[in-house]
SETI-46583 format. One line per field, with one value per residue (C-alpha): residue in one letter; x, y, z; chain; residue number from 1. Coordinates in nm, 4 decimals, padded with zeros to 6 digits. Example, Ala and Ser with C-alpha at 12.3 -4.5 7.8 and 13.67 -1.06 7.14 Angstrom:
<nodes>
residuo (a,s)
x (01.2300,01.3670)
y (-00.4500,-00.1060)
z (00.7800,00.7140)
cadena (A,A)
num (1,2)
</nodes>
This chain:
<nodes>
residuo (m,t,d,s,p,v,v,l,e,v,r,g,l,t,k,r,f,p,g,v,l,a,n,d,h,i,s,l,k,l,r,k,g,q,v,l,g,l,l,g,e,n,g,a,g,k,s,t,l,m,n,l,i,y,g,l,y,t,p,d,e,g,e,i,l,v,n,g,q,l,a,h,i,k,n,p,n,d,a,i,a,l,g,i,g,m,v,h,q,h,f,q,l,v,p,v,l,t,v,t,e,n,i,m,l,g,n,e,t,t,r,g,p,f,l,n,r,r,a,a,k,t,r,i,l,e,i,a,k,h,y,g,l,d,v,d,p,d,a,l,v,h,d,l,s,v,g,v,q,q,r,v,e,i,i,k,a,l,y,r,k,a,d,v,l,i,l,d,e,p,t,a,v,l,t,p,q,e,a,e,g,l,f,a,i,m,r,t,l,l,d,r,g,v,s,i,i,f,i,s,h,k,l,k,e,i,l,e,i,c,d,h,v,t,v,l,r,g,g,k,v,v,g,q,a,d,p,k,q,s,t,q,e,s,l,a,s,m,m,v,g,r,e,v,i,l,q,v,d,k,d,e,a,h,p,g,d,s,v,l,v,i,h,d,l,y,v,k,d,d,r,d,l,m,a,v,s,g,l,s,l,e,v,r,a,g,e,i,l,g,i,a,g,v,q,g,n,g,q,t,e,l,v,e,a,i,t,g,l,r,s,l,d,s,g,h,i,l,i,e,g,q,d,v,s,h,a,k,p,r,r,i,t,e,h,g,v,a,h,v,p,e,d,r,q,k,n,g,m,v,s,d,f,p,i,k,d,n,m,v,l,q,t,y,y,l,g,p,f,s,i,g,i,i,a,n,e,s,a,k,d,e,n,a,r,k,l,v,k,q,y,d,v,r,t,p,s,i,y,v,n,i,g,t,l,s,g,g,n,q,q,k,a,i,v,a,r,e,f,s,r,p,s,r,l,l,i,v,a,q,p,t,r,g,l,d,v,g,s,i,e,f,i,h,k,q,i,i,k,m,r,d,e,g,t,g,v,l,l,v,s,a,e,l,d,e,i,l,s,l,s,d,q,v,a,v,m,y,a,g,k,i,i,d,k,m,p,i,d,e,a,d,r,e,n,i,g,l,l,m,a,g,v,k,r,q,q,t,e,a,v,t,h,d)
x (-03.9694,-03.9305,-03.7153,-03.4623,-03.1313,-03.0554,-02.8237,-02.7997,-02.8625,-02.8145,-02.7819,-02.8200,-02.7233,-02.7402,-02.6475,-02.6016,-02.5986,-02.5510,-02.8945,-03.0404,-03.0730,-03.1030,-03.1023,-03.1505,-03.0355,-03.2176,-03.2010,-03.3780,-03.3169,-03.3224,-03.3687,-03.2949,-03.5112,-03.7496,-03.8429,-03.8500,-04.0521,-03.9061,-04.1670,-04.1860,-04.2567,-04.0170,-03.7474,-03.7952,-03.4248,-03.5135,-03.2623,-02.9664,-03.0199,-02.9643,-02.6861,-02.5367,-02.5725,-02.4442,-02.1340,-02.2064,-02.2031,-02.0263,-02.2674,-02.1903,-02.2926,-02.4013,-02.3112,-02.3987,-02.3878,-02.3660,-02.4516,-02.3810,-02.0317,-01.9469,-01.8844,-01.6612,-01.8292,-01.6566,-01.7080,-01.9480,-01.6822,-01.6705,-02.0729,-02.0271,-01.7462,-02.0079,-02.2854,-02.4922,-02.6076,-02.8242,-03.0528,-03.0944,-03.4292,-03.1801,-03.0213,-02.6356,-02.5882,-02.4274,-02.6642,-02.4182,-02.2614,-02.4138,-02.5750,-02.2843,-02.0565,-02.2646,-02.2548,-01.8705,-01.8085,-01.5881,-01.5950,-01.4310,-01.3674,-01.0144,-00.8313,-00.4449,-00.4830,-00.7809,-01.1531,-01.2915,-01.6627,-01.7292,-01.7063,-01.8859,-02.1977,-02.1856,-02.2337,-02.4867,-02.7155,-02.6969,-02.7806,-03.0606,-03.1806,-03.1581,-03.3532,-03.5889,-03.4393,-03.4782,-03.2376,-02.9921,-02.6754,-02.5294,-02.8216,-02.7530,-02.8767,-03.0359,-03.2282,-03.3664,-03.7350,-03.7018,-03.8246,-03.5356,-03.3038,-03.4139,-03.3441,-02.9872,-02.9447,-03.0361,-02.7938,-02.5269,-02.5897,-02.6121,-02.3320,-02.1020,-02.2618,-02.5312,-02.7501,-02.9047,-03.0629,-03.1805,-03.4371,-03.4876,-03.8170,-03.7723,-04.1589,-04.1298,-04.0687,-04.2256,-04.5553,-04.8236,-04.7703,-04.3327,-04.4406,-04.5929,-04.2781,-04.0789,-04.2473,-04.2367,-03.8730,-03.8500,-04.0454,-03.7745,-03.5207,-03.6576,-03.6798,-03.3229,-03.2207,-03.1484,-03.3146,-03.4497,-03.5007,-03.8003,-03.8574,-04.1666,-04.4289,-04.6934,-04.9068,-05.0414,-04.7407,-04.6001,-04.8956,-04.8533,-04.4616,-04.3528,-04.3261,-04.2425,-04.2493,-04.0847,-04.1959,-03.9400,-04.0662,-03.8521,-03.5428,-03.6580,-03.8376,-04.1761,-04.3410,-04.3037,-04.6197,-04.7245,-04.8625,-05.0882,-05.2512,-05.1970,-05.4315,-05.3477,-05.5292,-05.3021,-04.9717,-05.0410,-05.1491,-04.8224,-04.6314,-04.7439,-04.8197,-05.2120,-05.5612,-05.5145,-05.7971,-05.6934,-05.9977,-06.0009,-06.2963,-06.4221,-06.7626,-06.8948,-06.7258,-06.8550,-06.6713,-06.6171,-06.5095,-06.1865,-05.8720,-05.6501,-05.7360,-05.5192,-05.6004,-05.4495,-05.1149,-04.8128,-04.4919,-04.1944,-03.9831,-03.6194,-03.5595,-03.7462,-04.0303,-04.3798,-04.4983,-04.8292,-05.0311,-05.3168,-05.4310,-05.6755,-05.8172,-05.9503,-05.9370,-06.2060,-06.1732,-06.2622,-06.2400,-05.9628,-05.8857,-05.6786,-05.4970,-05.4582,-05.2411,-04.9145,-04.6161,-04.4239,-04.7444,-04.6580,-04.7682,-04.4354,-04.3984,-04.7566,-04.6657,-04.3556,-04.4914,-04.7885,-04.5058,-04.2909,-04.0283,-04.0493,-04.1175,-04.4282,-04.4559,-04.7922,-05.1013,-05.2270,-05.2188,-05.4723,-05.4450,-05.7314,-05.7796,-05.4160,-05.2339,-04.8996,-04.8009,-04.4366,-04.4121,-04.0972,-04.1560,-04.1295,-04.4246,-04.6301,-04.5410,-04.6989,-05.0064,-05.0933,-04.9521,-04.8047,-04.6394,-04.5027,-04.2850,-04.2416,-03.8565,-03.8134,-03.4121,-03.4622,-03.7315,-03.8118,-03.5302,-03.1319,-02.9828,-02.7102,-02.8952,-03.0316,-03.4187,-03.4886,-03.4187,-03.5625,-03.8939,-03.8702,-03.7081,-04.0120,-04.0944,-03.7201,-03.7345,-04.0823,-04.1810,-04.1375,-03.8501,-03.6449,-03.6024,-03.5205,-03.2308,-03.1270,-03.2453,-03.4649,-03.3155,-03.5253,-03.8249,-03.7115,-03.6283,-03.9636,-04.1385,-03.9258,-03.9997,-04.3794,-04.4093,-04.1555,-04.3999,-04.7063,-04.6289,-04.3917,-04.0499,-03.8396,-03.4978,-03.2792,-03.2795,-03.3788,-03.0077,-02.9226,-02.9155,-03.2283,-02.9993,-02.9383,-03.3245,-03.4484,-03.6774,-04.0279,-03.8823,-03.7738,-04.1101,-04.3323,-04.0875,-04.1980,-04.5342,-04.5023,-04.3510,-04.5967,-04.9001,-04.8504,-04.8396,-05.1712,-05.2318,-05.5432,-05.4356,-05.2292,-05.0602,-04.9076,-04.7186,-04.6394,-04.7435,-04.7367,-04.4352,-04.2253,-04.4070,-04.5789,-04.9294,-04.9160,-04.7880,-05.0063,-05.3195,-05.2138,-05.1424,-05.4439,-05.6373,-05.4366,-05.5352,-05.9113,-05.8776,-05.7231,-05.9936,-06.2685,-06.0947,-06.1505,-05.8095,-05.8052,-05.6226,-05.4509,-05.3134,-05.1075,-05.0642,-04.9215,-05.1197,-05.4957,-05.6254,-05.5089,-05.6660,-06.0003,-06.0000,-05.9130,-06.0729,-06.3723,-06.3061,-06.0712,-05.8763,-05.7543,-05.3887,-05.2568,-04.9841,-04.9992,-05.3577,-05.6645,-05.8785,-06.1558,-06.2345,-06.5669,-06.6679,-06.5765,-06.8920,-06.8465,-06.4981,-06.4549,-06.1241,-06.1918,-06.2406,-05.9968,-05.6977,-05.8332,-05.8122,-05.5014,-05.3942,-05.5184,-05.8643,-06.1342,-06.4594,-06.6881,-06.4381,-06.5031,-06.8851,-06.8457,-06.6406,-06.8983,-07.1742,-07.0433)
y (-09.0531,-08.8707,-08.6302,-08.8479,-08.8953,-09.1636,-09.4465,-09.6493,-09.5550,-09.7492,-09.6158,-09.7612,-10.1025,-10.3613,-10.7279,-10.9819,-11.3771,-11.5854,-11.5546,-11.3401,-10.9664,-10.9943,-10.6174,-10.3453,-10.0047,-10.0302,-09.7135,-09.7240,-09.5295,-09.6434,-09.3959,-09.3943,-09.5987,-09.6909,-10.0429,-10.0354,-10.3206,-10.4854,-10.6178,-10.8615,-11.1626,-11.4910,-11.3901,-11.0307,-10.9634,-10.9067,-11.1581,-11.0459,-10.6788,-10.7660,-10.9926,-10.6767,-10.4860,-10.7601,-10.7815,-11.1670,-11.0322,-10.7480,-10.5024,-10.4890,-10.1109,-09.8709,-09.7679,-09.7805,-09.5048,-09.6115,-09.2619,-09.0485,-09.1882,-09.4077,-09.7568,-10.0379,-10.3411,-10.6719,-10.9014,-10.9585,-10.8414,-10.5102,-10.4947,-10.5772,-10.3346,-10.0494,-10.1670,-10.3975,-10.7037,-10.9699,-11.2320,-11.4803,-11.7117,-12.0096,-11.9688,-11.9691,-12.1013,-12.4578,-12.7011,-12.8742,-12.5185,-12.3396,-11.9769,-11.8293,-12.0040,-11.9565,-11.5617,-11.5491,-11.7593,-11.5097,-11.2241,-11.4139,-11.2735,-11.3495,-11.3589,-11.3619,-11.6710,-11.8088,-11.7790,-11.5498,-11.7156,-11.5307,-11.2192,-11.3284,-11.4728,-11.1413,-10.9324,-11.1637,-11.1223,-10.7634,-10.7256,-10.9770,-10.7819,-10.4583,-10.5568,-10.7933,-11.1009,-11.3906,-11.6753,-11.8994,-11.8678,-12.2245,-12.3999,-12.6049,-12.4343,-12.7952,-12.8181,-12.4309,-12.3766,-12.1865,-11.8977,-11.8760,-11.9726,-11.6625,-11.4517,-11.6116,-11.4913,-11.1134,-11.0864,-11.2206,-10.8952,-10.6880,-10.8388,-10.7233,-10.3494,-10.3569,-10.0719,-10.1698,-10.5134,-10.7206,-10.9577,-11.1829,-11.3634,-11.3419,-11.5227,-11.7936,-12.0574,-11.8796,-11.9843,-11.6578,-11.6408,-11.6494,-11.3719,-11.1463,-11.1947,-11.0972,-10.7831,-10.7080,-10.7578,-10.5185,-10.2306,-10.2642,-10.2608,-09.9723,-09.7472,-09.8388,-09.6846,-09.9485,-09.9454,-10.2237,-10.3649,-10.6401,-10.8771,-11.0734,-11.2243,-11.1554,-10.8448,-10.8087,-10.7726,-10.5219,-10.3281,-10.3784,-10.3548,-10.1315,-09.7348,-09.7354,-09.9845,-10.0375,-10.2653,-10.4525,-10.6589,-10.8118,-10.6817,-10.3096,-10.1122,-10.0433,-09.8390,-09.7248,-09.6982,-09.5789,-09.8994,-09.6556,-09.5473,-09.8871,-10.2230,-10.5798,-10.5441,-10.2758,-10.3869,-10.7024,-10.5823,-10.3112,-10.6627,-10.8875,-10.6346,-10.7429,-10.7522,-11.0482,-11.2576,-11.2842,-11.4786,-11.8695,-11.9138,-12.3038,-12.5043,-12.7107,-13.0556,-13.3821,-13.6506,-13.9822,-14.2869,-14.2634,-14.2595,-14.2523,-14.4028,-14.3529,-14.5358,-14.4760,-14.3935,-14.3155,-14.1787,-14.0471,-13.7757,-13.7375,-13.6864,-14.0495,-13.8742,-13.9452,-13.6777,-13.8608,-14.0167,-14.2488,-14.0199,-14.1415,-13.9493,-14.0271,-13.8323,-13.8996,-13.8692,-13.5059,-13.3493,-13.1257,-13.1977,-12.8981,-12.9860,-12.6611,-12.6347,-12.4539,-12.5986,-12.8410,-13.0477,-13.3265,-13.2042,-13.2964,-13.6352,-13.7494,-13.6198,-13.8125,-14.0933,-14.1427,-14.0364,-14.3459,-14.0825,-14.2158,-14.5193,-14.5414,-14.7002,-14.8706,-14.8045,-14.8809,-14.6374,-14.7596,-14.6157,-14.7021,-15.0122,-15.0948,-15.1118,-14.9064,-14.8875,-14.9986,-14.9100,-14.7731,-14.4029,-14.5422,-14.8051,-14.5216,-14.2997,-14.5980,-14.5803,-14.2841,-14.0593,-13.7022,-13.5002,-13.1723,-13.1694,-12.9157,-12.8817,-12.8403,-12.8354,-13.1478,-13.4105,-13.2220,-13.1752,-13.2753,-12.9010,-13.0049,-13.1611,-12.9724,-12.8490,-13.1005,-13.3808,-13.2756,-13.2749,-13.6613,-13.7562,-13.9894,-14.1171,-14.1300,-14.4918,-14.5090,-14.4330,-14.2347,-14.0856,-14.4315,-14.7051,-14.9888,-14.8854,-14.6243,-14.2789,-14.0848,-13.7402,-13.5467,-13.6358,-13.5259,-13.2054,-13.1633,-13.2248,-12.9929,-12.7371,-12.7855,-12.8152,-12.4547,-12.2999,-12.4166,-12.3373,-12.0169,-12.1307,-11.8625,-11.9803,-11.9138,-12.2460,-12.6310,-12.7074,-12.5417,-12.6799,-12.5968,-12.5276,-12.2120,-12.0690,-11.8437,-12.0644,-11.9226,-12.0630,-12.3969,-12.4662,-12.3812,-12.6448,-12.9292,-12.8637,-12.8630,-13.1945,-13.3409,-13.1645,-13.2927,-13.6551,-13.8670,-13.9133,-14.0280,-13.8436,-13.5402,-13.4231,-13.0873,-12.9681,-12.5551,-12.5595,-12.1527,-12.0946,-11.8136,-11.7767,-11.4505,-11.3604,-11.4226,-11.7807,-11.8350,-11.7601,-12.0448,-12.2966,-12.2883,-12.2965,-12.6092,-12.7732,-12.7102,-12.8319,-13.1616,-13.1799,-13.1078,-13.4035,-13.6651,-13.6280,-13.6429,-13.3764,-13.3734,-13.0182,-12.9160,-12.5170,-12.2842,-12.0265,-12.0236,-11.8250,-12.0980,-12.3807,-12.1666,-12.0719,-12.4186,-12.6845,-12.8672,-13.0153,-12.8887,-13.0604,-12.9359,-13.0969,-13.0207,-13.2193,-13.5118,-13.5881,-13.4268,-13.2474,-13.1623,-13.1729,-12.9957,-12.9073,-12.5808,-12.3804,-12.4685,-12.3272,-11.9884,-11.7928,-11.7566,-12.0886,-12.2516,-12.0502,-12.1301,-12.5118,-12.4567,-12.3651,-12.6666,-12.5187,-12.7660,-12.6586,-12.7608,-12.5439,-12.2539,-12.2937,-12.3003,-12.0082,-11.8087,-11.9745,-11.8123)
z (-12.3147,-12.6509,-12.4337,-12.2835,-12.4386,-12.6941,-12.5832,-12.8782,-13.2451,-13.5672,-13.8957,-14.2329,-14.1033,-14.3861,-14.3783,-14.6611,-14.6559,-14.9716,-15.1606,-14.8651,-14.7939,-14.4226,-14.3023,-14.5681,-14.4605,-14.1136,-13.8697,-13.5596,-13.1740,-12.8197,-12.5552,-12.2021,-11.9748,-12.2908,-12.4109,-12.7788,-12.9156,-13.2365,-13.4477,-13.7742,-13.9344,-13.8818,-14.0767,-14.1138,-13.9889,-13.5963,-13.4990,-13.7566,-13.6396,-13.2644,-13.3774,-13.5270,-13.2575,-13.0290,-13.2401,-13.3383,-13.6994,-13.8887,-14.0750,-14.4486,-14.4615,-14.1642,-13.8134,-13.4684,-13.2339,-12.8500,-12.6227,-12.9430,-12.9982,-13.3143,-13.2073,-13.3418,-13.2141,-13.3595,-13.1189,-12.7955,-12.5842,-12.7698,-12.7018,-12.3640,-12.2750,-12.4011,-12.1703,-12.4114,-12.2743,-12.4808,-12.3360,-12.6606,-12.7371,-12.6566,-12.3698,-12.3365,-11.9871,-11.9129,-11.7702,-11.4915,-11.3592,-11.0802,-11.1317,-10.9963,-11.1907,-11.5545,-11.4666,-11.3745,-11.7088,-11.9599,-11.6814,-11.3520,-11.0262,-10.9121,-10.5861,-10.7385,-10.9410,-10.7546,-10.8670,-10.5894,-10.5721,-10.2806,-10.3830,-10.7253,-10.5238,-10.3067,-10.5883,-10.7650,-10.4767,-10.4730,-10.8526,-10.7687,-10.4594,-10.6531,-10.9590,-10.8148,-10.9348,-10.7007,-10.7747,-10.5419,-10.6375,-10.5470,-10.7541,-11.0789,-11.4014,-11.4950,-11.1882,-11.2427,-11.3951,-11.7544,-11.6090,-11.3445,-11.6129,-11.8125,-11.4759,-11.4277,-11.7922,-11.6980,-11.4052,-11.6169,-11.8388,-11.5614,-11.3775,-11.7170,-11.6270,-11.8902,-11.9443,-12.2749,-12.2580,-12.5902,-12.5109,-12.7982,-12.7649,-12.4231,-12.3365,-12.6293,-12.3556,-12.0653,-11.8817,-11.8837,-11.5339,-11.5866,-11.8666,-11.5958,-11.3831,-11.6665,-11.6923,-11.3182,-11.3549,-11.7032,-11.5073,-11.1983,-11.4607,-11.6234,-11.2980,-11.2410,-11.5412,-11.8104,-12.1448,-12.3280,-12.6708,-12.6773,-12.9373,-12.9542,-13.1824,-12.9357,-12.9929,-12.6534,-12.4862,-12.7411,-12.6483,-12.2976,-12.2002,-12.5191,-12.5318,-12.8845,-13.1790,-13.4816,-13.7272,-13.9738,-14.3082,-14.5540,-14.3949,-14.3799,-14.1104,-14.2796,-13.9881,-13.6248,-13.4030,-13.0599,-12.8636,-12.6788,-12.9840,-13.1462,-13.1650,-13.2320,-13.5437,-13.6812,-13.5686,-13.7437,-14.0577,-14.0483,-13.9552,-14.2492,-14.4933,-14.5272,-14.2786,-14.0590,-13.9019,-13.5039,-13.4243,-13.5246,-13.8027,-13.7524,-13.7760,-13.5111,-13.4857,-13.5922,-13.3657,-13.5061,-13.3611,-13.0391,-13.2220,-12.9227,-12.5787,-12.2759,-11.9484,-11.5825,-11.7755,-11.5247,-11.6593,-11.4314,-11.5502,-11.6137,-11.2137,-11.1912,-11.0180,-11.1083,-11.3793,-11.4953,-11.2527,-11.3173,-11.6170,-11.8863,-12.1552,-12.5259,-12.8401,-13.1194,-13.4868,-13.6313,-13.2717,-13.0928,-12.7617,-12.5887,-12.3017,-12.0741,-11.7871,-11.6452,-11.8246,-11.5415,-11.4753,-11.6732,-12.0562,-12.1892,-12.0240,-12.1381,-12.5220,-12.5035,-12.3828,-12.6735,-12.9198,-12.7781,-12.6742,-12.3380,-12.1560,-11.9261,-11.6060,-11.6233,-11.8115,-12.1614,-12.4694,-12.7689,-13.1259,-13.3469,-13.0920,-13.1475,-12.7902,-12.8412,-12.4749,-12.5444,-12.9367,-13.0797,-13.2650,-13.5906,-13.5001,-13.3863,-13.7132,-13.8930,-13.7154,-13.8775,-13.6205,-13.6845,-13.4113,-13.3541,-13.0868,-12.7828,-12.8166,-13.1881,-13.1601,-12.9637,-13.0949,-13.4112,-13.6372,-13.7627,-13.7218,-13.9491,-14.2261,-14.4946,-14.5112,-14.7875,-14.5572,-14.2683,-14.4516,-14.4869,-14.1459,-14.0895,-14.4308,-14.5962,-14.6343,-14.8268,-15.1769,-15.4056,-15.1553,-15.1235,-15.4260,-15.2393,-15.0281,-15.2651,-15.1957,-15.4728,-15.4219,-15.7058,-15.5177,-15.1803,-15.4022,-15.5019,-15.2024,-14.9987,-15.3052,-15.2584,-14.8727,-14.8499,-15.0790,-14.9333,-14.5892,-14.6360,-14.5031,-14.5683,-14.6542,-14.9447,-15.0595,-14.9695,-14.9560,-14.6645,-14.3137,-14.1155,-13.8505,-14.0095,-13.9950,-13.7490,-13.5009,-13.6274,-13.9854,-13.8156,-13.6424,-14.0083,-14.1523,-13.9043,-13.9202,-14.3036,-14.2359,-14.0073,-14.1445,-14.5200,-14.3900,-14.4002,-14.0463,-13.8127,-13.5608,-13.4728,-13.1700,-13.1296,-12.8467,-12.8244,-13.2555,-13.2769,-13.0363,-13.1869,-13.4680,-13.6027,-13.6449,-14.0026,-13.9504,-13.6243,-13.8677,-14.1259,-13.8696,-13.7135,-14.0294,-14.0934,-13.7722,-13.8331,-14.1941,-14.0454,-13.7727,-14.0507,-14.2815,-13.9996,-13.8324,-13.4117,-13.2573,-12.9321,-12.8992,-12.5777,-12.5585,-12.2660,-12.4554,-12.3086,-12.5739,-12.8362,-12.5984,-12.6124,-12.9747,-13.1556,-12.9021,-12.9039,-12.5523,-12.2966,-12.0724,-11.7588,-11.6792,-11.2924,-11.1056,-11.3482,-11.3522,-11.5744,-11.2962,-11.5544,-11.8535,-12.0454,-12.4178,-12.5373,-12.4816,-12.1257,-12.0580,-11.9723,-11.9012,-11.5433,-11.4479,-11.6648,-11.5047,-11.1529,-11.2834,-11.3933,-11.0328,-10.9067,-10.7829,-10.8981,-11.0236,-10.7009,-10.4917,-10.7523,-10.7119,-10.3242,-10.3458,-10.5460,-10.3493,-10.0316)
cadena (A,A,A,A,A,A,A,A,A,A,A,A,A,A,A,A,A,A,A,A,A,A,A,A,A,A,A,A,A,A,A,A,A,A,A,A,A,A,A,A,A,A,A,A,A,A,A,A,A,A,A,A,A,A,A,A,A,A,A,A,A,A,A,A,A,A,A,A,A,A,A,A,A,A,A,A,A,A,A,A,A,A,A,A,A,A,A,A,A,A,A,A,A,A,A,A,A,A,A,A,A,A,A,A,A,A,A,A,A,A,A,A,A,A,A,A,A,A,A,A,A,A,A,A,A,A,A,A,A,A,A,A,A,A,A,A,A,A,A,A,A,A,A,A,A,A,A,A,A,A,A,A,A,A,A,A,A,A,A,A,A,A,A,A,A,A,A,A,A,A,A,A,A,A,A,A,A,A,A,A,A,A,A,A,A,A,A,A,A,A,A,A,A,A,A,A,A,A,A,A,A,A,A,A,A,A,A,A,A,A,A,A,A,A,A,A,A,A,A,A,A,A,A,A,A,A,A,A,A,A,A,A,A,A,A,A,A,A,A,A,A,A,A,A,A,A,A,A,A,A,A,A,A,A,A,A,A,A,A,A,A,A,A,A,A,A,A,A,A,A,A,A,A,A,A,A,A,A,A,A,A,A,A,A,A,A,A,A,A,A,A,A,A,A,A,A,A,A,A,A,A,A,A,A,A,A,A,A,A,A,A,A,A,A,A,A,A,A,A,A,A,A,A,A,A,A,A,A,A,A,A,A,A,A,A,A,A,A,A,A,A,A,A,A,A,A,A,A,A,A,A,A,A,A,A,A,A,A,A,A,A,A,A,A,A,A,A,A,A,A,A,A,A,A,A,A,A,A,A,A,A,A,A,A,A,A,A,A,A,A,A,A,A,A,A,A,A,A,A,A,A,A,A,A,A,A,A,A,A,A,A,A,A,A,A,A,A,A,A,A,A,A,A,A,A,A,A,A,A,A,A,A,A,A,A,A,A,A,A,A,A,A,A,A,A,A,A,A,A,A,A,A,A,A,A,A,A,A,A,A,A,A,A,A,A,A,A,A,A,A,A,A,A,A,A,A,A,A,A,A,A,A,A,A,A,A,A,A,A,A,A,A,A,A,A,A,A,A,A,A,A,A,A,A,A,A,A,A,A,A,A,A,A,A)
num (1,2,3,4,5,6,7,8,9,10,11,12,13,14,15,16,17,18,19,20,21,22,23,24,25,26,27,28,29,30,31,32,33,34,35,36,37,38,39,40,41,42,43,44,45,46,47,48,49,50,51,52,53,54,55,56,57,58,59,60,61,62,63,64,65,66,67,68,69,70,71,72,73,74,75,76,77,78,79,80,81,82,83,84,85,86,87,88,89,90,91,92,93,94,95,96,97,98,99,100,101,102,103,104,105,106,107,108,109,110,111,112,113,114,115,116,117,118,119,120,121,122,123,124,125,126,127,128,129,130,131,132,133,134,135,136,137,138,139,140,141,142,143,144,145,146,147,148,149,150,151,152,153,154,155,156,157,158,159,160,161,162,163,164,165,166,167,168,169,170,171,172,173,174,175,176,177,178,179,180,181,182,183,184,185,186,187,188,189,190,191,192,193,194,195,196,197,198,199,200,201,202,203,204,205,206,207,208,209,210,211,212,213,214,215,216,217,218,219,220,221,222,223,224,225,226,227,228,229,230,231,232,233,234,235,236,237,238,239,240,241,242,243,244,245,246,247,248,249,250,251,252,253,254,255,256,257,258,259,260,261,262,263,264,265,266,267,268,269,270,271,272,273,274,275,276,277,278,279,280,281,282,283,284,285,286,287,288,289,290,291,292,293,294,295,296,297,298,299,300,301,302,303,304,305,306,307,308,309,310,311,312,313,314,315,316,317,318,319,320,321,322,323,324,325,326,327,328,329,330,331,332,333,334,335,336,337,338,339,340,341,342,343,344,345,346,347,348,349,350,351,352,353,354,355,356,357,358,359,360,361,362,363,364,365,366,367,368,369,370,371,372,373,374,375,376,377,378,379,380,381,382,383,384,385,386,387,388,389,390,391,392,393,394,395,396,397,398,399,400,401,402,403,404,405,406,407,408,409,410,411,412,413,414,415,416,417,418,419,420,421,422,423,424,425,426,427,428,429,430,431,432,433,434,435,436,437,438,439,440,441,442,443,444,445,446,447,448,449,450,451,452,453,454,455,456,457,458,459,460,461,462,463,464,465,466,467,468,469,470,471,472,473,474,475,476,477,478,479,480,481,482,483,484,485,486,487,488,489,490,491,492,493,494,495,496,497,498,499,500,501,502,503,504,505,506,507,508,509,510,511,512,513,514)
</nodes>
């Protein structure tokens, strides 16, 4: 691999924003048919670097070479013309258009003055077959799973003849099964001569799929690594600059009274289909109940129903004995419920508001943040400064809009807000999605701390490792129902994996016995 030609090289690339040196004289090389892993903490400068290569930002210093030639990339069209494609962490697709229309957008195939959808569709099917990307060209994007939408983004890049593909946190929103599917696609792409830059916080993935790793910290390259000679621990310490404990350290739980009781719950999804069907569960004070399951089995609708973001069809939700089945989100918050939502962009923050205001979204009308109907700006400032420091939110100031932060720092800001309020019930959905190992370690410690202080915790995560390492009780959700529940000492990975696929324990025991 070291003998293959360099297809992309950056030399001394530097980018400054007000108050931040995002990239500080970064140099790296990508070779043909190679997966180059780019590793770093949230805010280390990974996405900024990729945005420079893709023409979304202009560098202040340094140069980019494509196939040994100096490249002048002023916008994404220049990057595309040089064979560089990028799949962003948040997909750039129009939900109401078909797959074909999305892929053609900005690069339309025409016959005279008219769009030639048939020719575009034929080419899409050829690309899909050649690279093992199974999609329906006529499907509407909003009807597709997240994993299939990602395939559409990859086809879009290949349709524009990309031979260098940047994947920015490509597995952050994928289930474990979809992530394995993506890796299979990546291997096919490599066999066909495509070179890939792979950005991820997930050390297992870096070790599995990458040929070489470059580590960024504080906007600088701080090291290179060979995945074949590296461990998760060695990569983590290089990335964070200290030793990171990858195992969760926790004492035995001492559960108290029930803080959340759900009885016979039925909830519909956005398509008016039943997503939660006759579900019952209980969360006790001082205990973490982890819900394992492949995404799309009703977890999202369950959490939205509990937190007042979705109306329920029937059933009852009780928080500390109070029926909140049809309560508004504010009333549920006032019952002592903290909520880290699955979709941080939609339900966790207001992108155009400053960080300081996002830190008090649930409590802005209460003292000390409000004096009567007048906002107490100094109290909001003091609160934001304290939480930014405590939760290591990387930002030039508390006055910048939260939407300008990296995805991981947005998540840390939301976690800081929710964890800092006194709460009896903590509902966390995908709490560490898109976070680096140092931040994951910190947030896991905070969840355990809240449990030990007597808070009941409902944890929903697509990361099976997270469920198994944090939970005291594990419930497995499949097709809108809890199909099994067990204490953590009875929960093994293989059994949980089968349950997530809908195979119950009696069936697995019968299979083993036979």
